[in-house]
Residue, then its C-alpha position, 0 to 999 in steps of 0.5 A: m950675644i951682640p946687642s941689636r943696636i950694634l948689629g946695624p952699624l956692624a953690618l954696614l962696616l962689614c959691607f964697606l970692608s968687603f966692598s973695599l977688598f972684593g966689591c960688596e955684592d948686591s943680590t938684586q943685581t943681575s949676574k955679570p956677563s960671562a968672560p970672553i971665551s975662545g972659539p975652540e972652547l965655545a965649540q967644545n962646550l956647545r958639542k957637550a951641550m948638544s949631547e944632553g938627552g933631554r930636550v929642555k936640558r939641551m935647549n938650556a945648555v945650548t942657548e946658554q953657550l950661544q949667548r957667548l957667541n961673538a965676532d971673535n969666536v963665531d968661526e969655530v962654532i960655524e964649523l961645529f954646526t956645519r959638521e954636525r948638521s945631520m943631527l941638528i933639529g930646527w931650534e938648534s939651527e935657529s938658535l945659532i942664527d939668532a945669536w949670530g944675527s944679533f951682531d952680523p945678520e947678513a953673514a948669518y943669512e949668507y951662511v944659510l944660503s950656502l947650505p945644501v937645499t933640503a926641507s929644513r933649509e927654507p924655514l931656516l932661511g926665512f928665520a934668518i931674514q926674520v932675525w935680520a929684520r929685527q935688527s934692520p928691517l929696511e936692509a932685510r927688505d932691500r936684500i930680499k928685493a935684490d935677490l928676487e929681482r936678479g933671479r938668485e937661486l934661493q930655492t925658497g918660496p918668496q912668501t917664506l921670506y916676505e912673511n918672516l920679514v914682516i914678523g921681524w919688522v914688527h918685533s923691531g919696533q920700527p915704523g913702516v911695516v903696515e905701509y909696506v904690507a899695503e904695497t905688496p902684491d895681492f898674492i902675498r898681501g894675505i900672508n903678510s897680513r896674517a904675519i903682521v897680526g900674529a906678530q902684533n898679537r904675540a908682542l902686545g897681547t889681545a887688548g894691545l892688538l885691538d888698540w893697535t888695530d884701532s890706531v891703524l884702521l881708524a887713522p886717516n891714511g891714504a896708503l891703506d885702501d878699504a880692501y886692505r883694512k878689511m883684510l886686517l880686520q878679519r885677521v884681527v877678529a879671527i885671532s882675538s876671538m880665540r882668546d877673548p870673544e867677549a872683548v872683541s864683541e864690545w870692540i868690533h862695533k866701531h869697525l862694522a860701521q866703517p866702509y871696510g866693515a860688514p856684518k859677515d866680518s863677525t863670523s870668526l867671532m861668532n864661531h869661537w864665542v858660540k862654543a864658549d858662551p852660546d847664549a851670550a853670542m846669540t844675544w849679541a848677534l840678535e842685537y847687533i847683526p841686522d837683517p838680512d845678514r843675520e840669518p845666513l850668518l847664524n846658519g853658518v855658525l850653527k852648521r859649523w858648531l854642529r859639525a864639531r864633535n862634542a862641542g855642545a851644540d846638539e845639547w844647546v839646541s835641545a835645551l832651547s825654549e820655544n820662546s827663544p828668538v832663535f828656536d826655529q832657526a836652530l831646529y831648522v839647521r839641526a834638522l838638515h844637519r842630521v841628514d847622513t851626507d854619506s848615505g843620504s839617510v834621514g833619521l826620525d830625529a831630523v823629521r821631528d826637529a822639523e815638525r817642532i818648528k813653529s813658523l809654517p813656511r820654515r817648517n814646510a821648507a825643512l820637511k820638504e828638503l828632508l822628505a825629498t832626501w828620505y824619499a830617494n832612499s826609503p820611499l815606502t817609509a817616507e811616504s807614510w810620514l809624507q801622508a801625515s805631514s802638514l804639507s799640501d797635496a802639491q807640496r807632497e807631489s813635489i817631494r815625490v818628484q824630487g825624491s825620485e830624481r835624486s834616487t835616479s841620479r845616484k844610480 
């Protein structure tokens, strides 16, 4: 056995000798780039990779080979992809454009333009612009503008090109994309706003997206009007609330207080949050959404939640304490929700919900709506409930008239 005091120096000596003869390999280093490969050989390797049956294996094999694509071997690869186009699926064609566009994005774009017009060509052309924009967003922007202005037969909706330009521009890390979207026509600004927010979310994550939004919306910038800021705010709230509604609830206050903000901009937040933590969502709304905006906002949120099957809304309403500040409102919304919109029939559960409402004006409003609908479908049954209700004689007569009118209109 070799003594331990000798092992250390011996290892260093062996490494030195190995490095002198062969180069001492460091396991922490990344693998060396693949050696250059000819066009015919790369095309042959790619065709073999395309024959893999499993999608994951095929994806790994194809993308591994495409990393070796360069200006010297691209022609043979293009011939292969053109010849085998009928069997390719979207990601295979996009992988080619992605690899090709890394060193010649204009040629990759022109190649897609030359393809026959099919359903798959439009998204591929959009992707080619996205790849180009990642390399040089201003060149890609100018090319789109030139092609559209001279009426070139792109056979592609301009929104596809604009949206992918914005996505690529965001991932390029180069400035100017926010201002560019602000200057786009109204018909395309909404799509571009969605694209920029989606791309920033992918690049930065939720916390990073919220910080980015602060830097854009709160910074003095004459190029951004309040309508555009509002659009960005709504997009950010919608996409972030799906992932972290609690973080959005703490973040959004500073923007609701701005000229471009409004309580209804928190609707997306509430729609997502109420499914995850309804008590926290309702508490937040009661504290931070002032009247008269709060009631219509919560009505809309509760309606959408109740329409979503197996989302827990019905159970949550049933478990509410009578002392809850939203008790009456929740019962009112659920009572009206329980009307069968197809047949117009009203179940006893709907009427019972209405009768539990503590506020007399709200209870009477719910009963009036329910009983009028019920009267139109089953006047004899509804009349028995009508007689026992807390409604006045005038209100009962109004319900009979409304019910008869609704019944007549359906005939």
